[in-house]
C-alpha positions, 0 to 999 in steps of 0.5 A: 497337836500343833494347831496353834503353833506360831510360824516364825516371821522371816523379816523379824528373824532377819531384823534380829540377825542384823541387830546382833551383827550390828551389835557385834561390829559395834563392840569390835569398833570400840576395841579396834585400831584406826586402820580397821575403823573405816572399814568397820564403820562402812560395814555398820552403816551398810547393815543399818541401811539394810535394817531400815529398808527391811523394817519399812512398811509396805512391800520391799523394792522390786517386789511387784504388788497391787493395792486394792482400793 
């Protein structure tokens, strides 16, 4: 009947995808040479900062909202 199907959470899905991408880049980072290392480290740092912002409680930046008291 489908009454009790759980909808997927887009934020959790994005966080999971970011974790997978970070893990893949970490593996590449271990086996790369020095010329690629700087670019990969910057990419990993960017993805980790995106993940922190995504998992922060509350509304994301730039989204209008009001809190009721």
